[in-house]
Phi, psi and omega in degrees: 000321179300313181293319179298320180295323180291337182290342178054046180227161178304142184233139168245117175269114189231136171242126177252120175273098187288132183251007176282175180268023180294324185238145179303129181298139181295150172283173186298314182294320179293326176298318178301315181297317181303314180301314180294323180294320179293324176296318179296320178296318179299318179297319178296317180295323179296327177293339178262005179091013182241190174206164178254119174271146184237137172219151180233134179149203179279113184301324182290341175266317185292317186297316175298322178299314181291321179300317177296317184301319184258358181071034181292142176254338181221141173234125183237141174202165177275123182279180180215145177267003174295125190310310181297319179293321178297321178294321177295317177305317181296319179296320179295316178302315180297317182295320179288324179298325181296336179254012174081021178260126180285146179233151174216121182250123185258136177280132177205346186286337181228164175287319182221136180294141182305327182297342181269350180243087183232153172273184185294341178268002179086010180258161176288159181281142183250001179240131191293313188302309176295329177299311183294324176297321178294319179299312182298327180275345183258326184301133188280344176061024175292142181292143176298152179286148180286158176286134177301146179280337178200160179229155176298159179301155182288149172286129180296126179199149178291138179236151178273164179263127185296332178297330180290343179282345177054049177277340187252147181287150178234304183232098000275160178270082182283356183274000181306315177297327179296319180295330179287332187263322189246146171233091180299154177133159183296319183299316179294319180299314181295322179292320178299317180298315180298314180298320180296311184292332181270351183217287188298334182301328179293114182093004183302317184300328181270320190268348189300337180275359182268117178275357188267016179201179182266082187244005183237173185280333184057036179266350192303315179291327177295320178292320181301323184258015173073015177286341172214146184258158175299330178294318178298316181295314182299313183298313181293322181292317178295323177296317179297320179293323178293324179284329184227081184305336182297336180260014182303317180294320179295319179293321178301317180292319179299315180292329178293331175291323172297323177294325178295321174301316179299316179302314181296321179292324177292323175298318179297325178301321181277334181227082182303334181266030186297336179286348181237333190250132177296134172293324176261106186300339180297337179282355177296338180255014180293142185271078177288149177263145174255104184224091185297323182293318179293320178299316180295320178297320178295313181299323184270359183069046181229042182273344185088358174253110191304318182292325177293312182294323177298316180297316182292327177285323174301317179302312183294324184278324189247345184081005175221173173210143178303141188299317179299318181290328175303318179295320182293313182290327178291317178299320180297317182295311188276336185251316176286320184261348181057036177264136184310132180303333181296330177294320177289319179300318180293321178296316177297320180300324183277333189251344180274134172285341180254021182301112184254136184295341175264305186296320185298303179291325181295319180291321177296319178290327177299314180293318183293336182097000183263359187258193179277142179050037192283153170295138179303146182299329183283357173276101186245114181298132170273111186297332178290311181295323177297318178297314181295327182283316188256350174226059192298331180264359176074017183292321181295313179297317181299327181289315188261345175236071189298339179293349179252001191295341179273354176287146175292156184304327183291345182241347191295335180270352176210070185297340179293345177270355179288149178285162177305323180293318180293321178294317180296321180295331180265006181057040179246129172235110183299139183071008175231294176275337176210136186290148168289158181306134181282350178207146178278129185302312184297315180292322179295321179296314179298320179296318180294317180296322178294319179295321179294320180297322178293324179294318179293325181289000000 
């Protein structure tokens, strides 16, 4: 946009909702975010004297048609290293080139392109720490370009109505809680970043694993939809650390989380089918269980393990889940229940507003033990201990599992250990007001280790 504004020529700001199978179809929650994000973008453009035109279909067919219609000489857009999107970009470039329209694709989705981070054999790195060191030494650290103060008037063209795309739910309208919590758009993303760096960043390295408070940036969906770029985040965070050295350790940890997103996207570049295919082929023979009832209990937050159920209910209500709890609920599905990680990945893909094509499958494979730099399969989270460690006062569980909120903190993560008198005082009846555990932790752990041993053998 900055370059287009400098050209001092008529501009058409266009978003094409591609309907080919080039890119993985968005999940339901992400579709809701996209619709809201496009409305916010249109409002921002109108303040600059422009508007956002919308079209739906095959981008490689639509863009040449529109270019001819308006007499465009140049088409510019932000590219992507997501394999399917990159292939679509190439098809669009070829189609425009055939009619004599110049194209320019700008990198912005990542800090460093995957082709620049290779080992001596030409492959991407599979261990995070050396990968992140390479990124830090390669990234050019150029400041982001400023937002134009004004844009030329829009080129007249017919636009589609976003409501006709049916990205948002209607009957039932399950997105009402999302609208109460989130405000998609660039302005909100920039404000969140500022608020984080001026406040929450202090103590981030220590507190980020706590789901019982506001200790994270909550930038992930904004980053996922390009409302803020990793370059903007990196630049602002490094500046904040330089201005306030006391938060240097916290900023380093925050940036390493941005680096993990980068790592996952680089993995996706090398394995486009990462949402379906194990990074570690030995897991292709793992003995997953097919248990529809257990999967449904997990999805609905009815496993009988409070920290797991709290996380799954937070996800359904808000479209996100705290990162520490994501690891706990994922571990529970694949290790306690022995359900294929792909079932969990698909559920997250449909329900997360920040569902990222790299991070979502890479993180699930990391927990399952089949991924890059993965946690060993024999590392099995104890959901009770995880709850007691990271939600010691039980505030997180009390918020999302209200039927347990009257239990004291010492019992809220394992209500089955409460006495009948304590349960009655808290108005809890196991298997009636709250389910008993659907699986015994010790037995589930032994079963998982045995399955892993058979896979290795």
